[in-house]
PDB file as gemmi writes it, atoms N, CA and C in Angstrom:
CRYST1    1.000    1.000    1.000  90.00  90.00  90.00 P 1                      
ATOM      1  N   UNK A   1     281.310  22.922  80.896  1.00  0.00           N  
ATOM      2  CA  UNK A   1     280.544  23.580  81.931  1.00  0.00           C  
ATOM      3  C   UNK A   1     280.730  22.826  83.244  1.00  0.00           C  
ATOM      4  N   UNK A   2     280.695  23.529  84.350  1.00  0.00           N  
ATOM      5  CA  UNK A   2     280.866  22.917  85.656  1.00  0.00           C  
ATOM      6  C   UNK A   2     279.665  22.050  86.002  1.00  0.00           C  
ATOM      7  N   UNK A   3     279.827  21.233  87.029  1.00  0.00           N  
ATOM      8  CA  UNK A   3     278.716  20.371  87.428  1.00  0.00           C  
ATOM      9  C   UNK A   3     277.566  21.207  87.981  1.00  0.00           C  
ATOM     10  N   UNK A   4     276.367  20.677  87.857  1.00  0.00           N  
ATOM     11  CA  UNK A   4     275.183  21.393  88.297  1.00  0.00           C  
ATOM     12  C   UNK A   4     275.009  21.253  89.802  1.00  0.00           C  
ATOM     13  N   UNK A   5     274.369  22.248  90.410  1.00  0.00           N  
ATOM     14  CA  UNK A   5     274.054  22.165  91.825  1.00  0.00           C  
ATOM     15  C   UNK A   5     272.689  21.533  92.038  1.00  0.00           C  
ATOM     16  N   UNK A   6     271.999  21.225  90.949  1.00  0.00           N  
ATOM     17  CA  UNK A   6     270.695  20.580  91.018  1.00  0.00           C  
ATOM     18  C   UNK A   6     270.847  19.172  90.460  1.00  0.00           C  
ATOM     19  N   UNK A   7     270.376  18.202  91.232  1.00  0.00           N  
ATOM     20  CA  UNK A   7     270.536  16.808  90.850  1.00  0.00           C  
ATOM     21  C   UNK A   7     269.188  16.154  90.614  1.00  0.00           C  
ATOM     22  N   UNK A   8     269.239  14.929  90.138  1.00  0.00           N  
ATOM     23  CA  UNK A   8     268.034  14.140  89.890  1.00  0.00           C  
ATOM     24  C   UNK A   8     267.281  13.906  91.195  1.00  0.00           C  
ATOM     25  N   UNK A   9     265.962  13.926  91.126  1.00  0.00           N  
ATOM     26  CA  UNK A   9     265.042  13.738  92.256  1.00  0.00           C  
ATOM     27  C   UNK A   9     264.998  14.909  93.229  1.00  0.00           C  
ATOM     28  N   UNK A  10     265.655  16.030  92.936  1.00  0.00           N  
ATOM     29  CA  UNK A  10     265.510  17.242  93.741  1.00  0.00           C  
ATOM     30  C   UNK A  10     264.168  17.889  93.407  1.00  0.00           C  
ATOM     31  N   UNK A  11     263.601  18.603  94.367  1.00  0.00           N  
ATOM     32  CA  UNK A  11     262.397  19.373  94.102  1.00  0.00           C  
ATOM     33  C   UNK A  11     262.813  20.798  93.755  1.00  0.00           C  
ATOM     34  N   UNK A  12     262.304  21.302  92.625  1.00  0.00           N  
ATOM     35  CA  UNK A  12     262.651  22.640  92.177  1.00  0.00           C  
ATOM     36  C   UNK A  12     261.393  23.432  91.883  1.00  0.00           C  
ATOM     37  N   UNK A  13     261.536  24.759  91.847  1.00  0.00           N  
ATOM     38  CA  UNK A  13     260.444  25.645  91.474  1.00  0.00           C  
ATOM     39  C   UNK A  13     260.862  26.420  90.239  1.00  0.00           C  
ATOM     40  N   UNK A  14     259.962  26.519  89.262  1.00  0.00           N  
ATOM     41  CA  UNK A  14     260.243  27.232  88.019  1.00  0.00           C  
ATOM     42  C   UNK A  14     260.090  28.726  88.284  1.00  0.00           C  
ATOM     43  N   UNK A  15     261.098  29.515  87.896  1.00  0.00           N  
ATOM     44  CA  UNK A  15     261.120  30.952  88.176  1.00  0.00           C  
ATOM     45  C   UNK A  15     260.592  31.806  87.034  1.00  0.00           C  
ATOM     46  N   UNK A  16     260.704  31.341  85.796  1.00  0.00           N  
ATOM     47  CA  UNK A  16     260.310  32.152  84.650  1.00  0.00           C  
ATOM     48  C   UNK A  16     259.473  31.337  83.668  1.00  0.00           C  
ATOM     49  N   UNK A  17     258.825  32.027  82.759  1.00  0.00           N  
ATOM     50  CA  UNK A  17     258.080  31.384  81.698  1.00  0.00           C  
ATOM     51  C   UNK A  17     256.622  31.160  82.059  1.00  0.00           C  
ATOM     52  N   UNK A  18     255.928  30.449  81.195  1.00  0.00           N  
ATOM     53  CA  UNK A  18     254.502  30.224  81.395  1.00  0.00           C  
ATOM     54  C   UNK A  18     254.222  29.287  82.565  1.00  0.00           C  
ATOM     55  N   UNK A  19     255.192  28.500  82.962  1.00  0.00           N  
ATOM     56  CA  UNK A  19     255.032  27.581  84.095  1.00  0.00           C  
ATOM     57  C   UNK A  19     255.595  28.160  85.384  1.00  0.00           C  
ATOM     58  N   UNK A  20     255.723  29.458  85.467  1.00  0.00           N  
ATOM     59  CA  UNK A  20     256.291  30.115  86.646  1.00  0.00           C  
ATOM     60  C   UNK A  20     255.500  29.754  87.905  1.00  0.00           C  
ATOM     61  N   UNK A  21     256.225  29.386  88.966  1.00  0.00           N  
ATOM     62  CA  UNK A  21     255.601  29.037  90.231  1.00  0.00           C  
ATOM     63  C   UNK A  21     255.327  27.553  90.403  1.00  0.00           C  
ATOM     64  N   UNK A  22     255.428  26.777  89.338  1.00  0.00           N  
ATOM     65  CA  UNK A  22     255.190  25.346  89.450  1.00  0.00           C  
ATOM     66  C   UNK A  22     256.366  24.669  90.131  1.00  0.00           C  
ATOM     67  N   UNK A  23     256.050  23.691  90.971  1.00  0.00           N  
ATOM     68  CA  UNK A  23     257.095  22.897  91.616  1.00  0.00           C  
ATOM     69  C   UNK A  23     257.018  21.487  91.063  1.00  0.00           C  
ATOM     70  N   UNK A  24     258.181  20.883  90.911  1.00  0.00           N  
ATOM     71  CA  UNK A  24     258.222  19.517  90.395  1.00  0.00           C  
ATOM     72  C   UNK A  24     259.543  18.864  90.713  1.00  0.00           C  
ATOM     73  N   UNK A  25     259.574  17.567  90.470  1.00  0.00           N  
ATOM     74  CA  UNK A  25     260.765  16.769  90.725  1.00  0.00           C  
ATOM     75  C   UNK A  25     261.623  16.768  89.464  1.00  0.00           C  
ATOM     76  N   UNK A  26     262.946  16.808  89.631  1.00  0.00           N  
ATOM     77  CA  UNK A  26     263.861  16.768  88.498  1.00  0.00           C  
ATOM     78  C   UNK A  26     263.946  15.324  88.019  1.00  0.00           C  
ATOM     79  N   UNK A  27     263.537  15.097  86.771  1.00  0.00           N  
ATOM     80  CA  UNK A  27     263.573  13.760  86.201  1.00  0.00           C  
ATOM     81  C   UNK A  27     264.962  13.419  85.673  1.00  0.00           C  
ATOM     82  N   UNK A  28     265.625  14.426  85.103  1.00  0.00           N  
ATOM     83  CA  UNK A  28     266.938  14.205  84.510  1.00  0.00           C  
ATOM     84  C   UNK A  28     267.688  15.521  84.447  1.00  0.00           C  
ATOM     85  N   UNK A  29     268.996  15.471  84.636  1.00  0.00           N  
ATOM     86  CA  UNK A  29     269.836  16.663  84.540  1.00  0.00           C  
ATOM     87  C   UNK A  29     270.828  16.476  83.391  1.00  0.00           C  
ATOM     88  N   UNK A  30     271.036  17.536  82.627  1.00  0.00           N  
ATOM     89  CA  UNK A  30     271.986  17.520  81.514  1.00  0.00           C  
ATOM     90  C   UNK A  30     273.091  18.532  81.807  1.00  0.00           C  
ATOM     91  N   UNK A  31     274.160  18.128  82.523  1.00  0.00           N  
ATOM     92  CA  UNK A  31     275.202  19.082  82.926  1.00  0.00           C  
ATOM     93  C   UNK A  31     275.941  19.711  81.757  1.00  0.00           C  
ATOM     94  N   UNK A  32     276.128  18.973  80.662  1.00  0.00           N  
ATOM     95  CA  UNK A  32     276.855  19.523  79.523  1.00  0.00           C  
ATOM     96  C   UNK A  32     276.079  20.637  78.829  1.00  0.00           C  
ATOM     97  N   UNK A  33     274.746  20.594  78.895  1.00  0.00           N  
ATOM     98  CA  UNK A  33     273.912  21.632  78.287  1.00  0.00           C  
ATOM     99  C   UNK A  33     273.431  22.660  79.305  1.00  0.00           C  
ATOM    100  N   UNK A  34     273.545  22.336  80.601  1.00  0.00           N  
ATOM    101  CA  UNK A  34     273.083  23.252  81.644  1.00  0.00           C  
ATOM    102  C   UNK A  34     271.572  23.306  81.756  1.00  0.00           C  
ATOM    103  N   UNK A  35     270.911  22.173  81.499  1.00  0.00           N  
ATOM    104  CA  UNK A  35     269.458  22.120  81.559  1.00  0.00           C  
ATOM    105  C   UNK A  35     268.998  20.968  82.442  1.00  0.00           C  
ATOM    106  N   UNK A  36     267.736  21.049  82.883  1.00  0.00           N  
ATOM    107  CA  UNK A  36     267.121  19.976  83.656  1.00  0.00           C  
ATOM    108  C   UNK A  36     265.737  19.689  83.102  1.00  0.00           C  
ATOM    109  N   UNK A  37     265.266  18.478  83.313  1.00  0.00           N  
ATOM    110  CA  UNK A  37     263.936  18.055  82.913  1.00  0.00           C  
ATOM    111  C   UNK A  37     263.088  17.989  84.171  1.00  0.00           C  
ATOM    112  N   UNK A  38     262.055  18.833  84.267  1.00  0.00           N  
ATOM    113  CA  UNK A  38     261.229  18.928  85.462  1.00  0.00           C  
ATOM    114  C   UNK A  38     259.872  18.291  85.191  1.00  0.00           C  
ATOM    115  N   UNK A  39     259.427  17.480  86.138  1.00  0.00           N  
ATOM    116  CA  UNK A  39     258.160  16.775  86.009  1.00  0.00           C  
ATOM    117  C   UNK A  39     256.991  17.763  85.987  1.00  0.00           C  
ATOM    118  N   UNK A  40     256.107  17.635  85.007  1.00  0.00           N  
ATOM    119  CA  UNK A  40     254.899  18.452  84.838  1.00  0.00           C  
ATOM    120  C   UNK A  40     255.196  19.937  84.613  1.00  0.00           C  
ATOM    121  N   UNK A  41     256.352  20.272  84.089  1.00  0.00           N  
ATOM    122  CA  UNK A  41     256.676  21.663  83.759  1.00  0.00           C  
ATOM    123  C   UNK A  41     257.199  21.710  82.326  1.00  0.00           C  
ATOM    124  N   UNK A  42     256.822  22.754  81.621  1.00  0.00           N  
ATOM    125  CA  UNK A  42     257.182  22.951  80.212  1.00  0.00           C  
ATOM    126  C   UNK A  42     256.818  21.734  79.366  1.00  0.00           C  
ATOM    127  N   UNK A  43     255.561  21.366  79.460  1.00  0.00           N  
ATOM    128  CA  UNK A  43     255.057  20.225  78.694  1.00  0.00           C  
ATOM    129  C   UNK A  43     254.749  20.686  77.278  1.00  0.00           C  
ATOM    130  N   UNK A  44     255.298  19.979  76.294  1.00  0.00           N  
ATOM    131  CA  UNK A  44     255.082  20.304  74.888  1.00  0.00           C  
ATOM    132  C   UNK A  44     254.399  19.135  74.200  1.00  0.00           C  
ATOM    133  N   UNK A  45     253.712  19.437  73.103  1.00  0.00           N  
ATOM    134  CA  UNK A  45     253.045  18.396  72.327  1.00  0.00           C  
ATOM    135  C   UNK A  45     253.904  18.058  71.117  1.00  0.00           C  
ATOM    136  N   UNK A  46     253.968  16.780  70.804  1.00  0.00           N  
ATOM    137  CA  UNK A  46     254.790  16.326  69.706  1.00  0.00           C  
ATOM    138  C   UNK A  46     254.003  15.290  68.912  1.00  0.00           C  
ATOM    139  N   UNK A  47     254.050  15.389  67.594  1.00  0.00           N  
ATOM    140  CA  UNK A  47     253.351  14.411  66.774  1.00  0.00           C  
ATOM    141  C   UNK A  47     254.192  13.144  66.669  1.00  0.00           C  
ATOM    142  N   UNK A  48     253.516  12.010  66.813  1.00  0.00           N  
ATOM    143  CA  UNK A  48     254.185  10.716  66.769  1.00  0.00           C  
ATOM    144  C   UNK A  48     253.532   9.902  65.674  1.00  0.00           C  
ATOM    145  N   UNK A  49     254.356   9.342  64.788  1.00  0.00           N  
ATOM    146  CA  UNK A  49     253.795   8.530  63.701  1.00  0.00           C  
ATOM    147  C   UNK A  49     253.669   7.088  64.177  1.00  0.00           C  
ATOM    148  N   UNK A  50     252.662   6.415  63.680  1.00  0.00           N  
ATOM    149  CA  UNK A  50     252.451   5.009  64.015  1.00  0.00           C  
ATOM    150  C   UNK A  50     253.468   4.136  63.301  1.00  0.00           C  
ATOM    151  N   UNK A  51     253.923   3.112  63.958  1.00  0.00           N  
ATOM    152  CA  UNK A  51     254.909   2.199  63.368  1.00  0.00           C  
ATOM    153  C   UNK A  51     254.179   0.986  62.802  1.00  0.00           C  
ATOM    154  N   UNK A  52     254.459   0.681  61.553  1.00  0.00           N  
ATOM    155  CA  UNK A  52     253.870  -0.519  60.974  1.00  0.00           C  
ATOM    156  C   UNK A  52     254.670  -1.719  61.446  1.00  0.00           C  
ATOM    157  N   UNK A  53     253.986  -2.807  61.722  1.00  0.00           N  
ATOM    158  CA  UNK A  53     254.669  -3.994  62.240  1.00  0.00           C  
ATOM    159  C   UNK A  53     254.706  -4.006  63.757  1.00  0.00           C  
ATOM    160  N   UNK A  54     254.742  -2.836  64.363  1.00  0.00           N  
ATOM    161  CA  UNK A  54     254.668  -2.736  65.816  1.00  0.00           C  
ATOM    162  C   UNK A  54     253.292  -2.200  66.156  1.00  0.00           C  
ATOM    163  N   UNK A  55     252.884  -2.395  67.369  1.00  0.00           N  
ATOM    164  CA  UNK A  55     251.550  -1.939  67.762  1.00  0.00           C  
ATOM    165  C   UNK A  55     251.621  -0.570  68.418  1.00  0.00           C  
ATOM    166  N   UNK A  56     252.289   0.354  67.773  1.00  0.00           N  
ATOM    167  CA  UNK A  56     252.400   1.718  68.267  1.00  0.00           C  
ATOM    168  C   UNK A  56     251.405   2.585  67.524  1.00  0.00           C  
ATOM    169  N   UNK A  57     250.588   3.283  68.284  1.00  0.00           N  
ATOM    170  CA  UNK A  57     249.577   4.123  67.672  1.00  0.00           C  
ATOM    171  C   UNK A  57     250.126   5.531  67.495  1.00  0.00           C  
ATOM    172  N   UNK A  58     249.865   6.121  66.355  1.00  0.00           N  
ATOM    173  CA  UNK A  58     250.293   7.484  66.098  1.00  0.00           C  
ATOM    174  C   UNK A  58     249.346   8.485  66.727  1.00  0.00           C  
ATOM    175  N   UNK A  59     249.748   9.738  66.740  1.00  0.00           N  
ATOM    176  CA  UNK A  59     248.899  10.780  67.297  1.00  0.00           C  
ATOM    177  C   UNK A  59     249.739  11.900  67.881  1.00  0.00           C  
ATOM    178  N   UNK A  60     249.184  12.583  68.865  1.00  0.00           N  
ATOM    179  CA  UNK A  60     249.883  13.689  69.511  1.00  0.00           C  
ATOM    180  C   UNK A  60     250.239  13.261  70.922  1.00  0.00           C  
ATOM    181  N   UNK A  61     251.524  13.297  71.244  1.00  0.00           N  
ATOM    182  CA  UNK A  61     252.006  12.900  72.569  1.00  0.00           C  
ATOM    183  C   UNK A  61     252.513  14.132  73.308  1.00  0.00           C  
ATOM    184  N   UNK A  62     252.376  14.129  74.621  1.00  0.00           N  
ATOM    185  CA  UNK A  62     252.894  15.219  75.448  1.00  0.00           C  
ATOM    186  C   UNK A  62     254.090  14.721  76.248  1.00  0.00           C  
ATOM    187  N   UNK A  63     255.129  15.558  76.315  1.00  0.00           N  
ATOM    188  CA  UNK A  63     256.285  15.227  77.137  1.00  0.00           C  
ATOM    189  C   UNK A  63     256.961  16.502  77.609  1.00  0.00           C  
ATOM    190  N   UNK A  64     257.793  16.369  78.640  1.00  0.00           N  
ATOM    191  CA  UNK A  64     258.479  17.524  79.201  1.00  0.00           C  
ATOM    192  C   UNK A  64     259.657  17.919  78.321  1.00  0.00           C  
ATOM    193  N   UNK A  65     259.929  19.212  78.304  1.00  0.00           N  
ATOM    194  CA  UNK A  65     261.049  19.749  77.551  1.00  0.00           C  
ATOM    195  C   UNK A  65     262.064  20.315  78.548  1.00  0.00           C  
ATOM    196  N   UNK A  66     263.355  20.304  78.230  1.00  0.00           N  
ATOM    197  CA  UNK A  66     264.361  20.786  79.181  1.00  0.00           C  
ATOM    198  C   UNK A  66     264.225  22.278  79.488  1.00  0.00           C  
ATOM    199  N   UNK A  67     264.561  22.647  80.725  1.00  0.00           N  
ATOM    200  CA  UNK A  67     264.544  24.034  81.198  1.00  0.00           C  
ATOM    201  C   UNK A  67     265.954  24.391  81.622  1.00  0.00           C  
ATOM    202  N   UNK A  68     266.382  25.604  81.295  1.00  0.00           N  
ATOM    203  CA  UNK A  68     267.713  26.049  81.696  1.00  0.00           C  
ATOM    204  C   UNK A  68     267.807  26.102  83.221  1.00  0.00           C  
ATOM    205  N   UNK A  69     268.971  25.741  83.751  1.00  0.00           N  
ATOM    206  CA  UNK A  69     269.179  25.687  85.198  1.00  0.00           C  
ATOM    207  C   UNK A  69     268.999  27.056  85.845  1.00  0.00           C  
ATOM    208  N   UNK A  70     269.282  28.123  85.119  1.00  0.00           N  
ATOM    209  CA  UNK A  70     269.141  29.467  85.686  1.00  0.00           C  
ATOM    210  C   UNK A  70     267.681  29.854  85.885  1.00  0.00           C  
ATOM    211  N   UNK A  71     266.761  29.102  85.304  1.00  0.00           N  
ATOM    212  CA  UNK A  71     265.333  29.407  85.409  1.00  0.00           C  
ATOM    213  C   UNK A  71     264.606  28.567  86.449  1.00  0.00           C  
ATOM    214  N   UNK A  72     265.350  27.793  87.235  1.00  0.00           N  
ATOM    215  CA  UNK A  72     264.747  27.011  88.321  1.00  0.00           C  
ATOM    216  C   UNK A  72     265.519  27.259  89.604  1.00  0.00           C  
ATOM    217  N   UNK A  73     264.825  27.090  90.743  1.00  0.00           N  
ATOM    218  CA  UNK A  73     265.463  27.241  92.054  1.00  0.00           C  
ATOM    219  C   UNK A  73     265.190  25.991  92.869  1.00  0.00           C  
ATOM    220  N   UNK A  74     266.210  25.516  93.552  1.00  0.00           N  
ATOM    221  CA  UNK A  74     266.072  24.349  94.406  1.00  0.00           C  
ATOM    222  C   UNK A  74     265.218  24.707  95.611  1.00  0.00           C  
ATOM    223  N   UNK A  75     264.305  23.814  95.992  1.00  0.00           N  
ATOM    224  CA  UNK A  75     263.411  24.068  97.115  1.00  0.00           C  
ATOM    225  C   UNK A  75     264.005  23.440  98.367  1.00  0.00           C  
ATOM    226  N   UNK A  76     264.307  24.280  99.357  1.00  0.00           N  
ATOM    227  CA  UNK A  76     264.815  23.826 100.653  1.00  0.00           C  
ATOM    228  C   UNK A  76     263.626  23.319 101.469  1.00  0.00           C  
ATOM    229  N   UNK A  77     263.750  22.194 102.161  1.00  0.00           N  
ATOM    230  CA  UNK A  77     262.632  21.679 102.955  1.00  0.00           C  
ATOM    231  C   UNK A  77     262.213  22.619 104.089  1.00  0.00           C  
ATOM    232  N   UNK A  78     263.131  23.481 104.558  1.00  0.00           N  
ATOM    233  CA  UNK A  78     262.837  24.370 105.683  1.00  0.00           C  
ATOM    234  C   UNK A  78     262.284  25.720 105.259  1.00  0.00           C  
ATOM    235  N   UNK A  79     262.871  26.330 104.215  1.00  0.00           N  
ATOM    236  CA  UNK A  79     262.532  27.728 103.927  1.00  0.00           C  
ATOM    237  C   UNK A  79     262.001  27.982 102.516  1.00  0.00           C  
ATOM    238  N   UNK A  80     261.856  26.975 101.681  1.00  0.00           N  
ATOM    239  CA  UNK A  80     261.318  27.177 100.345  1.00  0.00           C  
ATOM    240  C   UNK A  80     262.411  27.354  99.302  1.00  0.00           C  
ATOM    241  N   UNK A  81     262.078  27.959  98.145  1.00  0.00           N  
ATOM    242  CA  UNK A  81     263.064  28.091  97.072  1.00  0.00           C  
ATOM    243  C   UNK A  81     264.214  29.011  97.470  1.00  0.00           C  
ATOM    244  N   UNK A  82     265.433  28.554  97.220  1.00  0.00           N  
ATOM    245  CA  UNK A  82     266.602  29.354  97.575  1.00  0.00           C  
ATOM    246  C   UNK A  82     267.781  28.954  96.706  1.00  0.00           C  
ATOM    247  N   UNK A  83     268.852  29.720  96.842  1.00  0.00           N  
ATOM    248  CA  UNK A  83     270.081  29.406  96.119  1.00  0.00           C  
ATOM    249  C   UNK A  83     270.868  28.361  96.900  1.00  0.00           C  
ATOM    250  N   UNK A  84     271.850  27.768  96.240  1.00  0.00           N  
ATOM    251  CA  UNK A  84     272.605  26.676  96.841  1.00  0.00           C  
ATOM    252  C   UNK A  84     274.072  27.044  96.903  1.00  0.00           C  
ATOM    253  N   UNK A  85     274.698  26.736  98.026  1.00  0.00           N  
ATOM    254  CA  UNK A  85     276.132  26.916  98.193  1.00  0.00           C  
ATOM    255  C   UNK A  85     276.766  25.591  98.575  1.00  0.00           C  
ATOM    256  N   UNK A  86     278.070  25.596  98.755  1.00  0.00           N  
ATOM    257  CA  UNK A  86     278.780  24.388  99.154  1.00  0.00           C  
ATOM    258  C   UNK A  86     279.589  24.638 100.415  1.00  0.00           C  
ATOM    259  N   UNK A  87     279.717  23.609 101.217  1.00  0.00           N  
ATOM    260  CA  UNK A  87     280.563  23.650 102.402  1.00  0.00           C  
ATOM    261  C   UNK A  87     281.355  22.348 102.417  1.00  0.00           C  
ATOM    262  N   UNK A  88     282.614  22.423 102.809  1.00  0.00           N  
ATOM    263  CA  UNK A  88     283.453  21.237 102.837  1.00  0.00           C  
ATOM    264  C   UNK A  88     283.432  20.649 104.241  1.00  0.00           C  
ATOM    265  N   UNK A  89     283.043  19.373 104.332  1.00  0.00           N  
ATOM    266  CA  UNK A  89     283.037  18.660 105.600  1.00  0.00           C  
ATOM    267  C   UNK A  89     283.917  17.438 105.438  1.00  0.00           C  
ATOM    268  N   UNK A  90     285.079  17.478 106.067  1.00  0.00           N  
ATOM    269  CA  UNK A  90     286.027  16.372 105.917  1.00  0.00           C  
ATOM    270  C   UNK A  90     286.561  16.320 104.498  1.00  0.00           C  
ATOM    271  N   UNK A  91     286.287  15.213 103.826  1.00  0.00           N  
ATOM    272  CA  UNK A  91     286.762  15.037 102.455  1.00  0.00           C  
ATOM    273  C   UNK A  91     285.677  15.262 101.410  1.00  0.00           C  
ATOM    274  N   UNK A  92     284.459  15.590 101.847  1.00  0.00           N  
ATOM    275  CA  UNK A  92     283.371  15.713 100.889  1.00  0.00           C  
ATOM    276  C   UNK A  92     282.775  17.117 100.887  1.00  0.00           C  
ATOM    277  N   UNK A  93     282.169  17.467  99.740  1.00  0.00           N  
ATOM    278  CA  UNK A  93     281.452  18.726  99.613  1.00  0.00           C  
ATOM    279  C   UNK A  93     279.988  18.495  99.915  1.00  0.00           C  
ATOM    280  N   UNK A  94     279.382  19.405 100.663  1.00  0.00           N  
ATOM    281  CA  UNK A  94     277.982  19.282 101.041  1.00  0.00           C  
ATOM    282  C   UNK A  94     277.230  20.493 100.516  1.00  0.00           C  
ATOM    283  N   UNK A  95     276.042  20.259  99.954  1.00  0.00           N  
ATOM    284  CA  UNK A  95     275.210  21.376  99.492  1.00  0.00           C  
ATOM    285  C   UNK A  95     274.534  22.030 100.688  1.00  0.00           C  
ATOM    286  N   UNK A  96     274.505  23.381 100.678  1.00  0.00           N  
ATOM    287  CA  UNK A  96     273.957  24.146 101.797  1.00  0.00           C  
ATOM    288  C   UNK A  96     272.984  25.187 101.252  1.00  0.00           C  
ATOM    289  N   UNK A  97     271.861  25.365 101.954  1.00  0.00           N  
ATOM    290  CA  UNK A  97     270.883  26.386 101.599  1.00  0.00           C  
ATOM    291  C   UNK A  97     271.462  27.753 101.965  1.00  0.00           C  
ATOM    292  N   UNK A  98     271.362  28.713 101.048  1.00  0.00           N  
ATOM    293  CA  UNK A  98     271.909  30.057 101.296  1.00  0.00           C  
ATOM    294  C   UNK A  98     271.043  30.862 102.254  1.00  0.00           C  
ATOM    295  N   UNK A  99     269.733  30.546 102.365  1.00  0.00           N  
ATOM    296  CA  UNK A  99     268.848  31.291 103.259  1.00  0.00           C  
ATOM    297  C   UNK A  99     269.010  30.894 104.714  1.00  0.00           C  
ATOM    298  N   UNK A 100     268.842  29.590 104.971  1.00  0.00           N  
ATOM    299  CA  UNK A 100     268.817  29.152 106.367  1.00  0.00           C  
ATOM    300  C   UNK A 100     270.095  28.438 106.802  1.00  0.00           C  
ATOM    301  N   UNK A 101     270.949  28.076 105.866  1.00  0.00           N  
ATOM    302  CA  UNK A 101     272.207  27.422 106.198  1.00  0.00           C  
ATOM    303  C   UNK A 101     272.098  25.937 106.462  1.00  0.00           C  
ATOM    304  N   UNK A 102     270.924  25.346 106.255  1.00  0.00           N  
ATOM    305  CA  UNK A 102     270.785  23.918 106.523  1.00  0.00           C  
ATOM    306  C   UNK A 102     271.380  23.094 105.385  1.00  0.00           C  
ATOM    307  N   UNK A 103     271.757  21.870 105.724  1.00  0.00           N  
ATOM    308  CA  UNK A 103     272.327  20.964 104.743  1.00  0.00           C  
ATOM    309  C   UNK A 103     271.244  20.410 103.846  1.00  0.00           C  
ATOM    310  N   UNK A 104     271.542  20.309 102.558  1.00  0.00           N  
ATOM    311  CA  UNK A 104     270.621  19.715 101.596  1.00  0.00           C  
ATOM    312  C   UNK A 104     271.142  18.337 101.231  1.00  0.00           C  
ATOM    313  N   UNK A 105     270.262  17.369 101.020  1.00  0.00           N  
ATOM    314  CA  UNK A 105     270.738  16.028 100.663  1.00  0.00           C  
ATOM    315  C   UNK A 105     271.457  16.055  99.325  1.00  0.00           C  
ATOM    316  N   UNK A 106     272.548  15.322  99.222  1.00  0.00           N  
ATOM    317  CA  UNK A 106     273.319  15.267  97.979  1.00  0.00           C  
ATOM    318  C   UNK A 106     273.088  13.939  97.300  1.00  0.00           C  
ATOM    319  N   UNK A 107     273.392  13.894  96.015  1.00  0.00           N  
ATOM    320  CA  UNK A 107     273.194  12.654  95.286  1.00  0.00           C  
ATOM    321  C   UNK A 107     274.238  11.627  95.706  1.00  0.00           C  
ATOM    322  N   UNK A 108     273.877  10.383  95.542  1.00  0.00           N  
ATOM    323  CA  UNK A 108     274.764   9.310  95.989  1.00  0.00           C  
ATOM    324  C   UNK A 108     275.460   8.685  94.834  1.00  0.00           C  
TER     325      UNK A 108                                                      
END                                                                             
């Protein structure tokens, strides 16, 4: 699969599902699976067993679950959620907002 247009620490808005409309920061991107992990979105509960010998307590833990990239939109600082395009400047590719045409910060 091609590289994602959404990177770590980008702000995105969830477009579908029970968390529709929520905005959050991308914690991690999985380009090979085409998914991203969004902070405070698609939180699931998971049972965790206590470890003997270690001081880990068992119980029910909550954590984020991956969301498909097609179900989130990158939030432009100027105009809100929009699609992303690319423009070539010199030797590098720059991400561009499709609505307003402004440059979006790229990962380093």
